C-alpha positions in Angstrom: 0.0 0.0 0.0 1.1 3.5 -0.6 1.7 6.0 2.2 -1.3 8.1 1.0 -3.6 5.0 1.0 -2.5 4.1 4.5 -3.0 7.6 5.7 -6.4 7.8 4.1 -7.4 4.5 5.7 -6.2 5.7 9.1 -8.1 9.0 8.7 -11.3 7.1 7.8 -10.9 4.8 10.9 -10.3 7.8 13.1 -13.3 9.7 11.8 -15.5 6.6 12.1 -14.3 5.9 15.7 -14.9 9.6 16.7 -18.4 9.4 15.2 -19.2 6.3 17.2 -17.8 7.8 20.4 -19.7 11.1 19.9 -23.0 9.2 19.2 -22.5 7.3 22.5 -22.1 10.5 24.5 -24.9 12.3 22.7 -28.3 12.7 24.2 -30.2 15.3 26.0 -31.2 16.9 22.7 -34.9 16.4 23.4 -36.8 15.9 26.6 -38.4 12.5 27.2 -40.8 11.4 29.9 -40.2 8.1 31.6 -42.6 6.4 34.0 -41.4 4.0 36.6 -40.5 3.3 40.2 -37.8 5.4 42.0 -35.2 3.0 43.4 -31.9 3.0 45.2 -29.5 1.3 42.9 -27.6 -0.6 45.5 -30.4 -2.5 47.1 -32.2 -3.0 43.8 -29.0 -4.3 42.1 -27.9 -6.5 44.9 -31.2 -7.8 46.4 -33.9 -6.8 44.0 -35.4 -4.6 46.8 -38.1 -2.1 45.7 -41.6 -1.0 46.5 -43.1 1.0 49.3 -41.8 -1.5 51.9 -38.3 -0.4 50.9 -39.0 3.3 50.9 -37.1 4.3 54.1 -34.1 2.2 53.3 -34.0 3.7 49.8 -34.2 7.2 51.1 -31.4 6.5 53.6 -29.2 5.0 50.9 -29.8 8.0 48.6 -28.9 10.4 51.4 -25.7 8.5 51.9 -24.8 9.0 48.2 -26.1 5.7 46.6 -27.2 6.6 43.1 -31.0 6.9 42.6 -32.5 5.1 39.6 -35.8 5.0 37.8 -37.0 1.4 37.0 -39.0 1.9 33.8 -42.5 0.3 33.7 -42.8 -2.4 31.1 -39.1 -2.6 30.0 -37.6 -2.9 33.5 -34.8 -0.7 32.2 -33.0 1.3 34.9 -32.2 4.9 34.3 -29.7 6.5 36.6 -31.2 9.8 37.7 -29.0 12.9 37.5 -29.6 16.5 38.7 -30.1 19.0 35.9 -26.9 20.9 36.8 -23.4 19.8 37.7 -22.4 19.9 41.4 -25.9 19.8 42.7 -27.9 17.1 44.4 -31.1 15.4 43.1 -34.2 17.3 44.1 -35.7 16.3 47.4 -39.0 15.6 45.7 -37.3 12.8 43.8 -35.7 11.1 46.8 -39.0 11.5 48.8 -40.8 9.5 46.2 -38.6 6.4 46.7 -40.6 3.2 46.0 -43.3 5.1 44.3 -44.3 5.2 40.6 -43.6 8.6 39.1 -43.0 10.2 35.7 -39.7 11.9 35.2 -39.2 14.3 32.4 -35.6 15.2 31.4 -32.7 14.8 29.0 -31.6 11.2 28.2 -28.0 10.2 27.9 -26.3 6.9 27.2 -22.7 6.3 28.0 -20.9 2.9 28.0 -24.3 1.1 27.8 -25.7 2.9 30.9 -28.9 5.0 30.6 -28.9 8.3 32.4 -31.8 10.8 32.7 -31.6 14.3 34.1 -34.5 15.4 36.3 -36.2 18.4 34.9 -39.5 17.6 36.5 -41.1 14.7 38.5 -44.8 14.0 38.8 
């Protein structure tokens, strides 16, 4: 192969890889609404704990820094809930609804196969 063909192939691979990486980080372009149960990810992930009987433990875990998730109705997909601004906590009205079914509206993101959802509103 000539040097220009190798350079062209390398450039094509670089652009293709950058496009895939950017697509994985993209999201948040359009608000979505997801309905599901607010869960603490540790107890749900390790023991399957959820529901109103697990509410206080979930609230305590969230206050200690365990990530809060939204277990989507129907698909059972877990969305890690994020505040709508960096260096802020989740709104108290999300944590107080632990174990309850709510609808969260926010910006979706996917990174490394993990689904994230910013909390713009919760009902």
